MILUM-963235 format. One record per residue (C-alpha): x, z, y; residue in one letter. Coordinates in pm, whole numbers, plus 50000, padded with zeros to 5 digits. Example, Ala and Ser with C-alpha at 12.3 -4.5 7.8 and 13.67 -1.06 7.14 Angstrom:
512305078049550a
513675071449894s
//
This chain:
661741386174944x
662641354174754x
666141340674648x
666981302874614x
669891285974468x
670811252774593x
673561226974596x
675251224574926x
676901195075091x
680511194675143x
679921204075525x
678071236275410x
680861247075192x
683131251775485x
681041278975622x
680791314275490x
677171320175617x
674771305175840x
671681320876002x
668591301176096x
665601317176284x
662381305076408x
659331320576562x
655461316176545x
653311331476837x
652741363276622x
655541363876372x
659291357676362x
661291345976062x
665021343875979x
666761327775702x
670251336475581x
672371309875406x
675551323175228x
677811297375053x
680511302174808x
682121269774681x
679451244774625x
676691270774572x
674501285474865x
672161315774843x
669361316675092x
667621349275184x
664331342175372x
662251371375511x
660351383675805x
662521394476099x
661551418276388x
662651394776643x
659371394576840x
657011413276623x
654991443276721x
655121475176510x
651781468976368x
652781433076268x
655841447576109x
653961471775896x
651441445175811x
654161422675687x
655941450275485x
652801457875303x
652431493375466x
648771501875467x
648971539475507x
645951549675739x
647131565876057x
645671600776116x
647581609676422x
649601592476702x
652791604576874x
652811601477265x
656401592977345x
655641592177716x
658901600377916x
660691614677613x
663531589477677x
664641611977946x
665221644777779x
667381658178063x
664571654678302x
661621671178101x
661571703178291x
661821686378633x
659121661878540x
656991691678416x
657151707878749x
656651677678942x
653481667978757x
652141701778748x
652371704879133x
650791670479159x
648031679878926x
647401712779096x
647081695079441x
644741669879290x
642321696379167x
642541718279470x
642301690079712x
639311673379534x
637431706079487x
638121716479843x
636821681679966x
633641685879738x
633071721979867x
633501711880222x
630971682580194x
628431703380009x
628561733580251x
628661715980589x
625351700980679x
626981677080930x
628591659480630x
625271653480453x
625221615680470x
625681588580225x
629371582180315x
630321618480229x
627961619279932x
629981590479782x
633271607079887x
632311638779693x
631401618679383x
634771600879425x
636461634779429x
634701644679107x
635781613278939x
639361618279058x
639361653078891x
637771640778575x
639941611978477x
643121630078611x
642191658078375x
641671635078079x
645391625078093x
647541650778274x
647091683978088x
648361666277758x
651201651477940x
652211685278076x
652071700777729x
654221672477586x
656951677477848x
657491712777699x
656441708177341x
658461693477052x
655301682776874x
653831653877095x
651081643376856x
647451637376920x
644861632976643x
643231598776579x
639851614976694x
641521629576995x
643101596577103x
639571580077069x
638011606877283x
640771604977550x
640471566877573x
636731569577582x
636441594377893x
639421577978064x
637841542778065x
634401557678160x
635621575178473x
638081548078582x
635501520878559x
632921542578727x
635331547679018x
635901510479056x
632231503779103x
631751535579321x
634501520579557x
632421489579593x
629361511379675x
631421529779946x
632491496980099x
628901485580097x
627871517180283x
630521510580543x
629171475480581x
625621486980642x
626611514280868x
628791491981095x
626981457281059x
623371470181048x
623381504581210x
619661502681310x
618531497680943x
621191521280790x
618651549680739x
616161528680577x
618641509880344x
621001537680236x
618341562980127x
618961592079902x
617371573079608x
619551542379677x
622741564079678x
621761581779357x
621021547079195x
624401533279307x
626101562979142x
624151561278830x
624851524078800x
628611530878841x
628501555378548x
626291530778348x
629011503278389x
631611529578298x
629781539577978x
629211502377877x
632921492377940x
634041522377759x
632021514877458x
633071478677447x
636891485677508x
637121516577280x
635211497877007x
637541469177056x
640601489076989x
639531512176716x
637711485976517x
641241473076433x
643171488476144x
646131512876210x
648621516075926x
652011529975943x
653331529576300x
651961556976513x
654341559876801x
652451551877137x
655031541877393x
652881557777661x
651981592077792x
648261589177693x
646241566577464x
645871535477678x
644701502077535x
647901479377559x
650261501777371x
647581509377103x
647001471977038x
650621468676970x
650261494376679x
647331476576519x
648001461976176x
645981430576251x
645951400176464x
645141413176815x
644671381176997x
640881384376998x
641201422077114x
643541410377394x
641141385677521x
638361409777529x
640551434977707x
641381407477965x
637831396378022x
636131428278067x
638981443878264x
638751414278503x
635051419578531x
635041455278607x
637941451278870x
637671418579026x
633751419279086x
633881452579272x
636911439179457x
635071409779560x
632261430779704x
634761452879871x
636691423580033x
633531407080140x
632121439680293x
635311448180481x
635761411980606x
632301413780765x
633161449780898x
636301436681071x
634361408281237x
631751434181357x
634371457581484x
636041429381684x
632801423981860x
632301459981970x
632501467382331x
633291504382299x
636901511582244x
636171545782112x
633701531981861x
636091503881763x
638901529781700x
636641552081495x
635521524881285x
638901510881228x
640281543981138x
637721549880863x
637921515780713x
641661515280724x
641931548180517x
639331533880272x
641131500680228x
644461517380171x
643241537879875x
641341507779742x
644401485679753x
646601509579564x
643911515779300x
642991481579239x
646511467579266x
647841490178979x
644781484778756x
645061447578785x
648621448478707x
648131469478393x
645071452078235x
644121419678401x
646961397778268x
647711380977939x
647931404977638x
651631416077578x
653061401777905x
654131435178035x
656911458777901x
656141495377816x
658301509678087x
656691490178355x
653341498978238x
654011536778225x
655381536678580x
652461517278723x
649931538378533x
651401569878693x
649941556179024x
646321551278935x
646121580278683x
648021607778867x
649171598479211x
645921582679358x
643611612679246x
645961635179451x
646281611779750x
642451603279786x
641411634979962x
644201632980205x
643651595380274x
640001598080341x
640251630780547x
643471629980755x
642231601580981x
638511612580964x
637571634181267x
634291645781119x
636121659880800x
638931675481009x
636381691681245x
634271704480948x
637561718580788x
638411735281129x
635101752281142x
635401765780801x
638861779680870x
637631796481177x
634611812481012x
636891825280724x
639611838680956x
637381851081240x
634021858481062x
632521876681367x
//
């Protein structure tokens, strides 16, 4: 902070004080002029008009290393904590039971041993994994006064979350390609979608997930964190963490934007192309029953895909810092908690083969003889 004495013009002596403020893309400044008689005192310093917590710490000279983060989550609604706990606990229980039930049904019913249901079982596994990375800590924080997570725990949470979300993005593209081959090239389906091909597609999805996770996690935690440690989110997500970094995050924001676009828009392009060709093929079908079955299957797939990609793109594929924390949290709830719960129902309620398999299992369980 610096103080300068200056001679004021007669016009300035008429004012008790004058505040001037101006902003740069990353910092904001304010200048106070206080005049008495013909003498003015100016106080020029940084102002938190548009600065992130990390920039404020950097400007103030606070370089204390962060050893833990505080996940604020939904703490701004203290009167709703118990209600939110019960709500999210029920959602998480339905997620785990629904997806485990789907996996068990597919593995135990030989009629469902096909590429489409193999991919569906992997999707259920991914939904359980990335929902379990986020939800248990959220549930604990609803009831606990200590909402901290260690620095290392934050790294681990973000790493596994990005792995599974990215893998799901590419898996959905594989599922769309499978439907394209099944409907548009039915005579070659068995020779194209072999067991080896399916395993390779799943392995590639995880490989992309691991690569994107390494890049994104390294991109975030290569930055210094000093002083501010309150994450305005219910888990360690990238945008709120970047706002806490005590450094220029412009490059990190560009990296986030580019790689998030790659892992969402490329699979989305495959999906849109596949389903466009599928719709054309369905329109040419002569059998009304076959057309209805194909439309039913594809409609359920496309609904789940639209919700997933829409929320992910809103969160990550836009300029760094262009969304506020509240909107980010609300949108994140959809793809981290709601969608993993809905997927088993979306893919099964309008699928006759899954409903028939479930009915057979229930009949065997209730009437074993």
